[in-house]
C-alpha positions as CSV (number, residue, x, y, z in Angstrom):
1,M,13.7,62.8,-10.2
2,S,12.5,59.2,-10.0
3,V,14.2,55.9,-10.4
4,A,12.5,52.5,-10.7
5,F,14.5,49.9,-8.7
6,I,13.3,46.4,-9.1
7,T,14.5,43.9,-6.4
8,H,13.3,41.3,-3.9
9,D,15.8,42.6,-1.4
10,M,13.8,44.6,1.0
11,G,16.9,45.4,3.0
12,V,18.2,47.4,0.1
13,V,14.8,49.0,-0.5
14,A,14.8,50.2,3.1
15,E,18.2,51.9,2.5
16,I,17.5,53.7,-0.8
17,A,13.8,54.2,-1.4
18,D,11.4,56.8,0.0
19,R,8.3,55.1,-1.4
20,T,7.8,51.4,-2.3
21,V,5.4,49.6,-4.5
22,V,5.2,45.9,-3.9
23,M,4.2,43.9,-7.0
24,L,3.0,40.3,-7.3
25,N,2.4,38.7,-10.7
26,G,2.6,42.1,-12.4
27,N,0.1,43.8,-10.2
28,A,0.7,46.4,-7.5
29,V,-0.5,44.9,-4.2
30,E,0.8,47.5,-1.8
31,Q,2.1,51.1,-2.2
32,E,3.3,53.1,0.8
33,P,6.1,55.2,2.1
34,T,9.0,52.7,2.7
35,A,9.2,53.4,6.5
36,E,5.5,52.8,6.9
37,L,5.5,49.7,4.7
38,S,8.4,48.1,6.6
39,H,6.7,48.6,10.0
40,R,3.1,47.9,9.0
41,P,2.8,45.6,6.0
42,R,-0.8,44.8,5.1
43,E,-0.3,42.1,2.4
44,P,1.0,38.5,3.1
45,Y,3.5,38.8,0.2
46,T,5.0,42.0,1.6
47,R,5.3,40.3,5.0
48,A,7.1,37.4,3.4
49,L,9.5,39.7,1.6
50,L,10.3,41.5,4.8
51,A,10.7,38.2,6.7
52,A,13.3,37.1,4.2
53,V,15.7,40.0,5.1
54,P,18.6,38.6,7.2
55,R,18.9,40.0,10.7
56,L,22.2,41.0,12.2
57,G,23.4,38.2,14.4
58,S,21.0,35.6,13.0
59,M,23.9,33.3,12.1
60,K,25.3,33.1,15.6
61,G,26.2,29.5,16.5
62,R,26.4,28.4,12.8
63,P,29.8,27.6,11.3
64,P,30.9,30.3,8.8
65,R,30.8,29.4,5.2
66,S,33.8,30.4,3.2
67,A,35.2,29.7,-0.2
68,S,38.4,27.7,-0.3
69,R,41.4,29.5,-1.8
70,S,41.5,26.9,-4.6
71,S,37.9,27.7,-5.6
72,I,38.7,31.4,-6.2
73,R,40.3,31.7,-9.6
74,S,42.9,34.5,-10.1
75,P,42.6,36.5,-13.3
76,A,46.4,35.9,-13.7
77,R,45.8,32.2,-13.8
78,P,42.8,31.6,-16.0
79,K,41.1,28.3,-16.4
80,S,43.1,26.0,-18.6
81,S,42.0,26.3,-22.2
82,P,43.1,24.7,-25.5
83,I,43.5,28.2,-26.9
84,P,47.0,29.6,-26.2
85,R,47.0,32.8,-24.2
86,R,49.5,35.6,-24.3
87,P,51.1,36.4,-21.0
88,L,49.8,39.4,-19.0
89,R,52.0,42.5,-19.1
C-alpha cells in the first residue's frame, strides 16, 4: 500500500516515510530512501528543507512564546455576535 503525503515538514517525513520524493516547481528533483536522503541530500532545495527542521534545544536562551489566556477563546464563550445564541446544554 502507498500513500502520497505532501508536506514541507521534513521532520514529519523522517518519521513516517520509507521513501521520499522532493519536488520543486512540480518536478521531482531528488528521490531516495528517506534515511539516505536525510543524511546525504544532493540538491540545494533538499538541503534547505532539511535545514529548516527545528533541532531539539535550538531555542535555549530565548524567552518562551506563549498565548495569553485572554487570546484563547473558550467554545463556551463565543465571540460576541449580533445573532442571539442558545445556551449550551
